[in-house]
VEXKOL-938517 format. One record per residue: residue number from 1; z, x negated, y negated of N, C-alpha, C in turn. Coordinates in pm, 1 decimal, padded with zeros to 6 digits. Layout:
N
<pami: NUM | nzz: Z | nxx: X | nyy: Y | cazz: Z | caxx: X | cayy: Y | czz: Z | cxx: X | cyy: Y>
...
//
This chain:
81
<pami: 1 | nzz: 00653.6 | nxx: -01927.2 | nyy: 10518.9 | cazz: 00561.8 | caxx: -01817.9 | cayy: 10458.5 | czz: 00595.2 | cxx: -01697.3 | cyy: 10534.2>
<pami: 2 | nzz: 00556.7 | nxx: -01590.1 | nyy: 10455.3 | cazz: 00578.5 | caxx: -01481.3 | cayy: 10486.8 | czz: 00441.4 | cxx: -01384.5 | cyy: 10478.8>
<pami: 3 | nzz: 00426.2 | nxx: -01296.0 | nyy: 10550.8 | cazz: 00306.7 | caxx: -01207.9 | cayy: 10522.5 | czz: 00348.4 | cxx: -01058.1 | cyy: 10466.0>
<pami: 4 | nzz: 00252.1 | nxx: -01018.5 | nyy: 10361.6 | cazz: 00280.6 | caxx: -00891.0 | cayy: 10301.2 | czz: 00151.8 | cxx: -00818.6 | cyy: 10323.6>
<pami: 5 | nzz: 00159.0 | nxx: -00702.3 | nyy: 10306.7 | cazz: 00026.4 | caxx: -00608.5 | cayy: 10304.5 | czz: 00015.8 | cxx: -00559.7 | cyy: 10147.9>
<pami: 6 | nzz: -00103.9 | nxx: -00591.4 | nyy: 10109.1 | cazz: -00140.8 | caxx: -00548.4 | cayy: 09982.8 | czz: -00246.4 | cxx: -00442.6 | cyy: 09969.8>
<pami: 7 | nzz: -00204.1 | nxx: -00332.7 | nyy: 09899.9 | cazz: -00310.1 | caxx: -00202.2 | cayy: 09907.2 | czz: -00363.8 | cxx: -00204.4 | cyy: 09760.5>
<pami: 8 | nzz: -00485.2 | nxx: -00195.7 | nyy: 09710.1 | cazz: -00574.2 | caxx: -00201.3 | cayy: 09591.9 | czz: -00617.5 | cxx: -00043.2 | cyy: 09567.9>
<pami: 9 | nzz: -00577.2 | nxx: -00011.1 | nyy: 09458.2 | cazz: -00632.0 | caxx: 00124.1 | cayy: 09409.8 | czz: -00706.7 | cxx: 00104.8 | cyy: 09301.1>
<pami: 10 | nzz: -00785.3 | nxx: 00235.0 | nyy: 09267.3 | cazz: -00885.0 | caxx: 00240.6 | cayy: 09147.4 | czz: -00980.5 | cxx: 00091.7 | cyy: 09130.2>
<pami: 11 | nzz: -00990.7 | nxx: 00057.8 | nyy: 09002.7 | cazz: -01066.8 | caxx: -00019.8 | cayy: 08974.7 | czz: -01030.7 | cxx: -00189.3 | cyy: 09051.0>
<pami: 12 | nzz: -00909.4 | nxx: -00190.2 | nyy: 09078.8 | cazz: -00869.2 | caxx: -00340.3 | cayy: 09154.4 | czz: -00935.3 | cxx: -00338.2 | cyy: 09290.6>
<pami: 13 | nzz: -00947.0 | nxx: -00222.5 | nyy: 09356.8 | cazz: -01027.4 | caxx: -00231.3 | cayy: 09500.4 | czz: -01169.9 | cxx: -00264.4 | cyy: 09482.2>
<pami: 14 | nzz: -01216.3 | nxx: -00230.9 | nyy: 09360.1 | cazz: -01360.9 | caxx: -00268.8 | cayy: 09336.6 | czz: -01380.8 | cxx: -00414.1 | cyy: 09305.0>
<pami: 15 | nzz: -01286.2 | nxx: -00461.1 | nyy: 09206.7 | cazz: -01281.8 | caxx: -00625.1 | cayy: 09196.0 | czz: -01257.8 | cxx: -00700.4 | cyy: 09291.2>
<pami: 16 | nzz: -01169.8 | nxx: -00658.2 | nyy: 09398.2 | cazz: -01142.5 | caxx: -00755.7 | cayy: 09523.8 | czz: -01221.9 | cxx: -00708.5 | cyy: 09642.5>
<pami: 17 | nzz: -01318.1 | nxx: -00608.1 | nyy: 09627.6 | cazz: -01410.2 | caxx: -00561.5 | cayy: 09734.3 | czz: -01316.3 | cxx: -00512.5 | cyy: 09868.5>
<pami: 18 | nzz: -01194.0 | nxx: -00488.5 | nyy: 09854.2 | cazz: -01115.8 | caxx: -00447.7 | cayy: 09958.6 | czz: -01008.5 | cxx: -00350.5 | cyy: 09918.1>
<pami: 19 | nzz: -00951.4 | nxx: -00251.1 | nyy: 09998.6 | cazz: -00862.0 | caxx: -00153.3 | cayy: 09981.9 | czz: -00723.0 | cxx: -00201.3 | cyy: 10034.8>
<pami: 20 | nzz: -00721.0 | nxx: -00305.1 | nyy: 10121.3 | cazz: -00615.7 | caxx: -00353.6 | cayy: 10198.3 | czz: -00631.3 | cxx: -00505.2 | cyy: 10259.7>
<pami: 21 | nzz: -00551.2 | nxx: -00590.6 | nyy: 10230.6 | cazz: -00533.5 | caxx: -00715.2 | cayy: 10283.2 | czz: -00405.0 | cxx: -00758.8 | cyy: 10322.5>
<pami: 22 | nzz: -00399.9 | nxx: -00853.9 | nyy: 10416.9 | cazz: -00294.6 | caxx: -00923.9 | cayy: 10452.1 | czz: -00273.6 | cxx: -01040.4 | cyy: 10357.2>
<pami: 23 | nzz: -00158.2 | nxx: -01078.3 | nyy: 10299.7 | cazz: -00149.7 | caxx: -01181.5 | cayy: 10196.6 | czz: -00041.4 | cxx: -01270.9 | cyy: 10243.1>
<pami: 24 | nzz: -00049.7 | nxx: -01399.7 | nyy: 10245.1 | cazz: 00069.7 | caxx: -01507.9 | cayy: 10267.2 | czz: 00127.7 | cxx: -01547.2 | cyy: 10135.4>
<pami: 25 | nzz: 00277.5 | nxx: -01547.2 | nyy: 10126.2 | cazz: 00339.1 | caxx: -01571.9 | cayy: 10009.9 | czz: 00444.6 | cxx: -01659.4 | cyy: 10066.3>
<pami: 26 | nzz: 00489.5 | nxx: -01761.5 | nyy: 09982.4 | cazz: 00617.3 | caxx: -01834.4 | cayy: 10010.2 | czz: 00756.0 | cxx: -01749.2 | cyy: 10022.4>
<pami: 27 | nzz: 00834.1 | nxx: -01799.6 | nyy: 10109.5 | cazz: 00942.7 | caxx: -01748.3 | cayy: 10133.3 | czz: 01022.1 | cxx: -01705.2 | cyy: 09997.4>
<pami: 28 | nzz: 01082.3 | nxx: -01598.8 | nyy: 09972.5 | cazz: 01166.9 | caxx: -01581.1 | cayy: 09852.3 | czz: 01077.8 | cxx: -01548.1 | cyy: 09729.9>
<pami: 29 | nzz: 00954.9 | nxx: -01531.9 | nyy: 09761.0 | cazz: 00862.8 | caxx: -01504.4 | cayy: 09647.3 | czz: 00890.1 | cxx: -01360.6 | cyy: 09572.4>
<pami: 30 | nzz: 00874.9 | nxx: -01350.0 | nyy: 09447.2 | cazz: 00890.1 | caxx: -01251.1 | cayy: 09367.4 | czz: 00767.0 | cxx: -01160.4 | cyy: 09348.2>
<pami: 31 | nzz: 00775.3 | nxx: -01039.4 | nyy: 09281.5 | cazz: 00652.6 | caxx: -00961.6 | cayy: 09231.3 | czz: 00570.9 | cxx: -01060.1 | cyy: 09149.5>
<pami: 32 | nzz: 00633.1 | nxx: -01118.8 | nyy: 09050.7 | cazz: 00559.6 | caxx: -01220.1 | cayy: 08962.8 | czz: 00478.5 | cxx: -01322.9 | cyy: 09039.2>
<pami: 33 | nzz: 00543.9 | nxx: -01390.6 | nyy: 09153.1 | cazz: 00482.7 | caxx: -01475.1 | cayy: 09223.5 | czz: 00340.5 | cxx: -01427.7 | cyy: 09276.4>
<pami: 34 | nzz: 00372.2 | nxx: -01305.6 | nyy: 09325.5 | cazz: 00254.5 | caxx: -01223.7 | cayy: 09395.0 | czz: 00140.7 | cxx: -01204.9 | cyy: 09308.0>
<pami: 35 | nzz: 00184.6 | nxx: -01171.9 | nyy: 09181.3 | cazz: 00070.9 | caxx: -01154.0 | cayy: 09087.3 | czz: -00007.4 | cxx: -01251.6 | cyy: 09060.0>
<pami: 36 | nzz: 00071.6 | nxx: -01386.7 | nyy: 09038.7 | cazz: -00004.1 | caxx: -01502.8 | cayy: 08998.6 | czz: -00081.0 | cxx: -01545.8 | cyy: 09114.4>
<pami: 37 | nzz: -00044.2 | nxx: -01528.7 | nyy: 09234.9 | cazz: -00125.7 | caxx: -01587.0 | cayy: 09359.5 | czz: -00251.1 | cxx: -01500.4 | cyy: 09382.7>
<pami: 38 | nzz: -00228.1 | nxx: -01371.2 | nyy: 09357.6 | cazz: -00343.9 | caxx: -01259.4 | cayy: 09365.1 | czz: -00437.5 | cxx: -01290.0 | cyy: 09252.3>
<pami: 39 | nzz: -00410.8 | nxx: -01315.8 | nyy: 09132.8 | cazz: -00499.5 | caxx: -01355.6 | cayy: 09023.5 | czz: -00573.1 | cxx: -01508.0 | cyy: 09067.9>
<pami: 40 | nzz: -00489.8 | nxx: -01565.5 | nyy: 09113.7 | cazz: -00567.6 | caxx: -01715.2 | cayy: 09155.6 | czz: -00662.8 | cxx: -01707.6 | cyy: 09261.9>
<pami: 41 | nzz: -00647.3 | nxx: -01616.2 | nyy: 09362.7 | cazz: -00742.1 | caxx: -01595.6 | cayy: 09468.4 | czz: -00840.6 | cxx: -01490.1 | cyy: 09417.7>
<pami: 42 | nzz: -00791.3 | nxx: -01390.3 | nyy: 09346.6 | cazz: -00900.3 | caxx: -01298.5 | cayy: 09287.6 | czz: -00909.0 | cxx: -01296.4 | cyy: 09132.6>
<pami: 43 | nzz: -00993.2 | nxx: -01400.4 | nyy: 09076.4 | cazz: -00974.6 | caxx: -01398.1 | cayy: 08952.8 | czz: -01014.0 | cxx: -01288.6 | cyy: 08854.8>
<pami: 44 | nzz: -01107.7 | nxx: -01190.5 | nyy: 08920.5 | cazz: -01151.2 | caxx: -01098.5 | cayy: 08854.8 | czz: -01057.1 | cxx: -00997.2 | cyy: 08827.1>
<pami: 45 | nzz: -00934.7 | nxx: -00991.5 | nyy: 08888.9 | cazz: -00795.0 | caxx: -00925.7 | cayy: 08860.1 | czz: -00781.2 | cxx: -00927.7 | cyy: 08708.0>
<pami: 46 | nzz: -00823.5 | nxx: -01041.4 | nyy: 08636.3 | cazz: -00769.0 | caxx: -01068.2 | cayy: 08501.1 | czz: -00836.0 | cxx: -00974.3 | cyy: 08405.1>
<pami: 47 | nzz: -00940.1 | nxx: -00889.3 | nyy: 08455.2 | cazz: -01004.9 | caxx: -00798.3 | cayy: 08393.1 | czz: -00926.9 | cxx: -00684.8 | cyy: 08345.0>
<pami: 48 | nzz: -00829.6 | nxx: -00666.7 | nyy: 08460.4 | cazz: -00717.4 | caxx: -00555.0 | cayy: 08423.1 | czz: -00615.4 | cxx: -00632.0 | cyy: 08347.6>
<pami: 49 | nzz: -00596.8 | nxx: -00594.8 | nyy: 08239.7 | cazz: -00493.7 | caxx: -00646.2 | cayy: 08141.1 | czz: -00360.5 | cxx: -00650.0 | cyy: 08197.3>
<pami: 50 | nzz: -00335.9 | nxx: -00528.8 | nyy: 08260.7 | cazz: -00199.7 | caxx: -00504.8 | cayy: 08314.8 | czz: -00219.8 | cxx: -00417.2 | cyy: 08433.5>
<pami: 51 | nzz: -00135.9 | nxx: -00443.8 | nyy: 08525.5 | cazz: -00126.3 | caxx: -00348.4 | cayy: 08644.8 | czz: 00008.6 | cxx: -00335.8 | cyy: 08680.6>
<pami: 52 | nzz: 00026.1 | nxx: -00201.4 | nyy: 08751.3 | cazz: 00182.5 | caxx: -00199.8 | cayy: 08802.0 | czz: 00167.5 | cxx: -00225.6 | cyy: 08948.8>
<pami: 53 | nzz: 00294.6 | nxx: -00265.4 | nyy: 08976.3 | cazz: 00292.3 | caxx: -00296.3 | cayy: 09129.1 | czz: 00418.6 | cxx: -00212.0 | cyy: 09192.5>
<pami: 54 | nzz: 00374.8 | nxx: -00160.4 | nyy: 09286.6 | cazz: 00482.3 | caxx: -00065.8 | cayy: 09381.6 | czz: 00505.4 | cxx: -00149.1 | cyy: 09517.6>
<pami: 55 | nzz: 00651.1 | nxx: -00164.6 | nyy: 09540.5 | cazz: 00692.0 | caxx: -00252.4 | cayy: 09661.1 | czz: 00745.4 | cxx: -00125.6 | cyy: 09758.1>
<pami: 56 | nzz: 00683.4 | nxx: -00111.7 | nyy: 09879.9 | cazz: 00741.7 | caxx: -00009.1 | cayy: 09961.6 | czz: 00749.7 | cxx: 00134.1 | cyy: 09904.1>
<pami: 57 | nzz: 00647.0 | nxx: 00156.5 | nyy: 09818.6 | cazz: 00652.7 | caxx: 00290.7 | cayy: 09762.1 | czz: 00730.9 | cxx: 00305.1 | cyy: 09629.2>
<pami: 58 | nzz: 00767.3 | nxx: 00218.7 | nyy: 09582.7 | cazz: 00885.1 | caxx: 00198.1 | cayy: 09469.0 | czz: 00821.5 | cxx: 00096.1 | cyy: 09357.2>
<pami: 59 | nzz: 00818.4 | nxx: 00175.1 | nyy: 09246.0 | cazz: 00780.0 | caxx: 00068.4 | cayy: 09124.1 | czz: 00862.1 | cxx: -00034.8 | cyy: 09119.3>
<pami: 60 | nzz: 00818.3 | nxx: -00148.5 | nyy: 09110.8 | cazz: 00873.6 | caxx: -00275.3 | cayy: 09090.4 | czz: 00863.5 | cxx: -00380.1 | cyy: 08971.1>
<pami: 61 | nzz: 00970.6 | nxx: -00428.0 | nyy: 08919.1 | cazz: 00946.6 | caxx: -00524.2 | cayy: 08814.4 | czz: 00927.5 | cxx: -00669.0 | cyy: 08869.8>
<pami: 62 | nzz: 00866.7 | nxx: -00744.7 | nyy: 08777.1 | cazz: 00856.3 | caxx: -00883.8 | cayy: 08833.6 | czz: 00943.9 | cxx: -00963.5 | cyy: 08898.0>
<pami: 63 | nzz: 01063.3 | nxx: -00927.1 | nyy: 08870.7 | cazz: 01187.5 | caxx: -00986.4 | cayy: 08918.3 | czz: 01217.8 | cxx: -00975.2 | cyy: 09074.4>
<pami: 64 | nzz: 01157.8 | nxx: -00848.7 | nyy: 09110.9 | cazz: 01202.4 | caxx: -00794.5 | cayy: 09260.8 | czz: 01150.1 | cxx: -00899.0 | cyy: 09352.5>
<pami: 65 | nzz: 01230.2 | nxx: -00953.8 | nyy: 09445.0 | cazz: 01195.9 | caxx: -01036.4 | cayy: 09550.5 | czz: 01119.1 | cxx: -00961.5 | cyy: 09665.7>
<pami: 66 | nzz: 01036.2 | nxx: -01030.6 | nyy: 09723.0 | cazz: 00972.0 | caxx: -00972.3 | cayy: 09836.7 | czz: 00992.7 | cxx: -01021.7 | cyy: 09953.6>
<pami: 67 | nzz: 00997.0 | nxx: -00947.4 | nyy: 10074.2 | cazz: 01024.3 | caxx: -00976.3 | cayy: 10210.7 | czz: 00919.1 | cxx: -00974.8 | cyy: 10310.0>
<pami: 68 | nzz: 00915.3 | nxx: -01045.2 | nyy: 10396.4 | cazz: 00805.1 | caxx: -01033.1 | cayy: 10519.9 | czz: 00785.9 | cxx: -00871.1 | cyy: 10558.3>
<pami: 69 | nzz: 00669.8 | nxx: -00868.3 | nyy: 10545.9 | cazz: 00643.5 | caxx: -00722.9 | cayy: 10609.7 | czz: 00627.0 | cxx: -00612.4 | cyy: 10488.0>
<pami: 70 | nzz: 00663.3 | nxx: -00659.2 | nyy: 10370.7 | cazz: 00671.1 | caxx: -00557.5 | cayy: 10254.6 | czz: 00527.2 | cxx: -00509.6 | cyy: 10230.0>
<pami: 71 | nzz: 00518.6 | nxx: -00383.0 | nyy: 10176.1 | cazz: 00381.7 | caxx: -00317.8 | cayy: 10149.1 | czz: 00381.1 | cxx: -00301.2 | cyy: 10004.0>
<pami: 72 | nzz: 00272.9 | nxx: -00398.1 | nyy: 09943.9 | cazz: 00259.1 | caxx: -00399.2 | cayy: 09781.1 | czz: 00129.1 | cxx: -00330.9 | cyy: 09740.2>
<pami: 73 | nzz: 00152.9 | nxx: -00226.9 | nyy: 09654.8 | cazz: 00050.9 | caxx: -00158.8 | cayy: 09586.6 | czz: 00007.4 | cxx: -00218.7 | cyy: 09446.9>
<pami: 74 | nzz: -00121.1 | nxx: -00226.1 | nyy: 09420.8 | cazz: -00168.8 | caxx: -00273.1 | cayy: 09293.7 | czz: -00230.1 | cxx: -00159.6 | cyy: 09231.6>
<pami: 75 | nzz: -00159.1 | nxx: -00119.7 | nyy: 09112.7 | cazz: -00190.4 | caxx: 00013.4 | cayy: 09069.5 | czz: -00249.6 | cxx: -00006.0 | cyy: 08910.7>
<pami: 76 | nzz: -00372.2 | nxx: 00002.6 | nyy: 08906.1 | cazz: -00416.4 | caxx: -00040.0 | cayy: 08765.2 | czz: -00382.1 | cxx: 00076.9 | cyy: 08665.8>
<pami: 77 | nzz: -00429.1 | nxx: 00040.7 | nyy: 08526.8 | cazz: -00387.1 | caxx: 00142.2 | cayy: 08439.1 | czz: -00479.6 | cxx: 00272.0 | cyy: 08457.3>
<pami: 78 | nzz: -00415.6 | nxx: 00385.1 | nyy: 08418.6 | cazz: -00510.0 | caxx: 00478.8 | cayy: 08437.5 | czz: -00545.4 | cxx: 00547.1 | cyy: 08299.9>
<pami: 79 | nzz: -00686.2 | nxx: 00597.4 | nyy: 08280.3 | cazz: -00703.2 | caxx: 00624.6 | cayy: 08154.0 | czz: -00786.2 | cxx: 00778.5 | cyy: 08187.0>
<pami: 80 | nzz: -00791.1 | nxx: 00851.9 | nyy: 08056.7 | cazz: -00854.5 | caxx: 00985.2 | cayy: 08104.1 | czz: -00876.0 | cxx: 01035.1 | cyy: 07966.2>
<pami: 81 | nzz: -00924.9 | nxx: 01158.7 | nyy: 07981.3 | cazz: -00946.9 | caxx: 01223.1 | cayy: 07860.5 | czz: -00922.4 | cxx: 01381.3 | cyy: 07873.3>
//
């Protein structure tokens, strides 16, 4: 197992009632695996149709592998007028 830090921004922090958590994942987990595990633990995240992921301050695709100690940011879509 590995531990990553997850930061929640915007509506995602409201949905999980936190701005930051420590999260356990299997070794060799990808961003996709992380998204699935987060939605399983926090089903309200399904409300956000899509959200961007940044790993260590760089936007990441679903295929990116995560490492112990990584910082993952959940960035919901931004709307404005």
